C-alpha positions, 0 to 999 in steps of 0.5 A: 744624390749625384747622378751621371749618365754614361754612354760608351760604345753602345753601352748605357749606364746610370750611376747613383751617388748618395749624399745622405743616409737616407739616399745611401739606404736607398742605393743599398736596396738596389745593391742587395737585390736577392729575390727582387726585381727591377721594374722600369717604367716611363712617366712624370710628375705634374702639378694638380689642383690644390698645390699637390704634385702627382705621379703619372706612369705610362702603364696607366696608374694614373692618367694625364695628357702629358708626355713622358719626361721621366724614367722610374726605377722601381725595386719590388719583390718577385711577388710584385709587392714593393721591396722594403729592404 
């Protein structure tokens, strides 16, 4: 997926351009967001024992002592459940 960040006159815009069918389906979920909410959170991925990569979100889901490095954009239904399309 190609990504771009545009800052212009105090406006911040994130542009996602899908390159595969899977990425296109994911982007389309955000375009058709009726009855869904976009949730933004800070966090990061980090390596742990056994070669696994884990997710640490700033809202306390998983704890680790690293600074936030990523922006997570989550699409969920208004009832708080994950949106599946």
